[in-house]
N, C-alpha and C positions, 0 to 999 in steps of 0.2 A: 372237076380239076378246071384250073382258068388256062384256057387254050391260048390265051393273050401273053402269057408269061414265056410262051415257047419263041424262040427267034429262029432265024434261017441258018444259024450255026447249030443248030440242036442235031445230035447224032443218032435219029431216029425220025419217025414219024406219027403224027397223031391219026388215031382211027376214032370213028362216031361209035359209041355202044349205047345199049337201051339198059336202064337199072331200073330196080324198083322205085327210085328216087326220080325218074324221069330220064331223057337222053343226057349223055357225058362223053367225054373224050377219055382214050386211054393211050397211053405211050408206047410205043414197040421201037425198040432199039435197033439200030444197024447191027449187022454183026461185025464183031471185032476181025483185025484192028481197026482203030479209028484212023480219020484223015486228020492226024495231029502228030507234028514233029515237036520231038522231046525238046523242049528250050535250054538254052545254053546256061541261063540264071540258074537252072536247077542241077546242073551237075554238079556243085561244090557239095549240095545236101545229099545227093546221091551217092557221091564218094563218103562222106561221114556216116552214112547209113548202113553203108556196105564195110566200111572200116569197123563200127559198132558190132555189127551181126558177127563179122569173123573174130573179134575181140572175144565174145561171147561165145561162141562155138569153142574157140582155143581153150579157154577156161573150163568150159564144160567137159572137154576131151580128156584132161588131167584128173578129173574127179574121179577117185576109185570107182564109186557106185553111182552113176549118175542119177538112177531112178529116185534116190533119197532127196535129190533137188529138184527134179521134175515135178514129182507130186506135188509139193506146194505151189510151184508154178501153174501148174494146171487147175489146181483148185482155185485158185485167185483168178484165173481167166473164167472159170466156171461162174464165180460169184457176178464177176463184173460184166459178163457178155449177158448174163441172166437178168441183173440190175439195169440194163441199156432197154431189156422189153417190158420193165415193170414188176419183175418176178423178186423178190429179197429174201435172202437168208443170210444170216452171219456165219462166220467161220466155225462158231462153236456148235449151231444146229447143223450145219451142213457134216462135220465131224462125228458127232453123235449119231448122226442118221447113218453115216457110212457103217457105224459097229453094228447098229440093227436095223436096216433098211425094211421098210414097210410099206405096205399101199395105201393110200389115203382112204378113208371113211367115208367122206363126203366132199362137196364141192368147197366148203369152208374150211374144211381141214388143212391147219397149217402145214401138213406132212405134203401136202400139193406143192408147195414152194421148194421144200427139201427134197423132193423126188425129181423134181425138174432140174434143180442145180446139180444133184447127184448124176440123174440121165446125161448132162452135158459132158461130164468127165467119162462115163461108159460109152458114149458114142465117140468120144475122140480116141480112146484107147481101141476100141472096136475097129475104126479106121486105120489107125496107125498098123495094127493085124492085117488088115484086109491090104495095106499097100505093100505087103512083102510078095503079095501075089497077083494083085491088081493095080493098075494105073488109075490116077484120080479121073472119073467117069461118073456119070448120072447114076451109073448102080451103085457107086460108092456112096454118092451123094444121098440117094434114096435109103440107103442102109443106116447110115447117120441119122437122117430124118425118123425111120422106124424105131431107132433105140432112143431118140429124144424124147420121143410122144409117148413112150410106152408107160402105161400105168398111171397116168396124168390125166389132167384136164382137157388136153388136146387131142385124146384119143379119138374122139368124133371127127378130128380135122383129117383123117386117112393117113395115118402114119405110114410113111414110107412110098406114099403114091403121090403123084404131081396131081395138082388141084383140076377139078374139074368144073371151076365157074369162076366168076370174076370175083375180085379182092381189090380193096382200096387201101391206102395208108392215111392216118390221121382222121380224126373225128369229122373234118370238114372236106376229107376227101381231096387233100392238097395234093396228091399224087395218085395216079390210076395205073396200074401196070398192065401190059398187055393181056387181051383175052386169053382163055386158057388154050385155046388150040394153038393161037401165035406163040404162047409162051413155051410150048412143047417143041414148036420149031426153032425157035431163038435157042432154047437149050440145047437141041441137037448140033446146032451151030457153034455155041460155045464149047461143047466138048470136041470137036474138031478141033477149034482154034488151041485148045489147049495141048493138043498133041502134034502142032505142025510148030515150024521154026517161027520166030517172031522178030519184027524188025527192033524192037525193044530190050533194053535190059531186064533180065530174068525177076529181079525184085520188082520193076515197073509193071511188068507183066501180072504180077500176083496183085496188083491194085488195080489194074483194069479190068482183070477178070473178076474181082470182089465187086468193083461197081456194076458189071453186067449181071452179076448173078441176083444181087439186090434189087436192081431194075427189072429183072425178071420175075421176081417173086415167085417162084414155081409152086410153092407149098400154098394152102389155106393158113398155117400157123409156124412158127418157127424158123421163118425165112432169116430172121437177123442172126440169131445164134448159129444156123447152119452155115450161112455166108461166111461170119468169122470162124468158125472152125474150118472151113475149106481155105480160106484166107493162110490160117497158121499152117495148114499141111501143103501148100503150095510154098510158102516160105520155105519151109521143110526142105521140099523136095527141089525146088528150083534153085536154091541158093546152096545146095548141097553140105547141108548141116549134119554133124553127127547124131544129133538127137533133136527133137520140134522144141527147141528153146524159146522161139519169138511168139509172144501171144500180145496183141494191141488193143484189147478189149477194154483195159483200165484207163487208156489214154483215150479211147472214143467215149467212155463213160463220163470222163472229167470234162471233156469238150464234145459234148452230146451235140448241144446245137450246131456247131460247126460242121460236125459229123454228118449230120443230116441236111444241113444245108449245101455242103459241098457236094453230096451225092445228087441232089435235086438240081445244084447249078449246072452238072454235067448234062444232065438231060435237057435243061432247059435253056443253055446256052453254050453248052459244048465246051463249058470251063473245065479241060483237063486238067490245067497247070495248078489252080488251087486245091484238086482234089488231091492230086499226086503231091503236092507240097505238104499237104496237110498229112497224108500216110507216111512220107520220109520223115516228118517231124515225131510220129507216133512210134515209128521204128529205133529212131535215135533215141527217145526217151525211155522207152520200153526195153531196149537193151541195156541201156546204162541202170535201170530200175532192177532188170533181172540180175546184173554183175554184182551190184550193190548188195542184193539180197544173198546170191550165192556166197560171196565173200564171206558176209556175216554168217551164215550158216555153217560154212566149212571151218570158221574160225570157233565157232560154238560147239562145233562135236568135237574139235581136238582139245578145247577146254575142258568138256565134259569127260572125255577118255582118260586125260592126265589126273582127272579129280576121282576116278574110280580105282586108279593105282592098277590096271592091268587085269581086273577081274574080268575073266572071260564072258560069265554071265549077263553082268552089269554091262558091258561093251555091247552084247548082242540088244539087250535093251534099249541102249541109247539109239543104236543104229534104226531098230525098230520106231521109235518115237518120230525119227525124221520121215518116215513114210507116214505114220500115225500118231501124231501128238497125245492121244488119249488112250490109257491104259488102264486095263482091270487086272485084278489078281489072278483069275482064271487064265487071262491070256499071257501074264507074265509066265507062269508056271509052264504053260505049252511051250513058249518060246525058249524056256530055260530047259525044257524036258525035266522040271522036277516035280515033286508034290507041291500041294496049294500051299502049304505052312510057308515052305522055301521061298515061294513065288512072292509071298506076302511080306517076308524077312526082306527080300531084294528090293522090294518096292521101297519100305521104310528106309533103307540104305539111300535111294534115289532122293527121297523126300528130305532126308537130313543133308544130303549133299547139296540141295537146292536145285535139282534139277526137276522135279517131279512137285506137284502139290494137290491137294485132295479139291475135287469139286464140290461144290453144292448142290444140295437137291437131284443127286442122281443115285439111283438102285439097279443093280449092284454098283458099290461104290467104284466111282471111276477118279482116276489121277491124270493131270494133264501137265503138259510142257509148256509152260506159258513164253518162256522164251521163245521158242520156236514161232509160236502164234504171233508173238509181236514181229518177229521179223519177216514170216512169210504172209502175213494177211494184214499189216498195218495199212 
């Protein structure tokens, strides 16, 4: 790591380390809060971000079944957060894998990527369940990590355990996080900070904690995904949302270089303002995006319910599709508590109504609600 890039305004210290490549420098961040005064120039952006979050939560509060809309948002977050780390899956691949999860058979098995993205959703749901009885803490973070790396290529990277060795970021060692013993001390300080009163607005505090976590880089693998999961959980909790609606990975993925550079420039130059500005822009953009998707999904659901003329079984199937847009005859029969032939007849009705269409190259035959796919994952 190039020590010359770090100025006297850096919110941390450089320590010399020995590596297999020879001597190097690692960065140890100072504990939060930083010696930084929130600038007046960011107040309008903060006000807009808080307004958009409140608007999103207000819309979400009046949705009869929020889970039908949360699931698409959370899947999209899993896809985009994984994409940031070079793990790619399509919505179709993820949805099909959810129907029939399986362990990858080799390092080259494409199911590795599908399982990693699926695990992201499992880690989020597990953390939300834990939050009912446990505060945001190192214990919760380790549990998210354990689930994230379960059954995938990172299993040799100590799932659920903090790292016991040095790591670096970038093929050229552009950034080197603190040595593992100091990283653990940094984590304990971060946990304490999360549970004390902060001088900053709660939303700003979420962004500071995200920077600190990514800089500490406490695991051998999965730090980016866990850090962004933690960010979503903190916004949900700190901003008093009714449900965890806010996910920023799609914005960070779209502006990946800006995201990486803004994180680095906090460490190198103490440039908190650019980092917070980027996060506020991400919040406004993604809140607006989520509102647009929710509005379209709600309108689509109403249109479809009107189209089936009050059929109770078909309305049940439509509700199921907003949670799982791919359907089999067997599953349709289970949902309606009817025999296989009746389930098949119900699916034919949905196909004729333009709600479902058959999927090519699937066995047993599967049917997909493409309108939901286009709205939720475009």
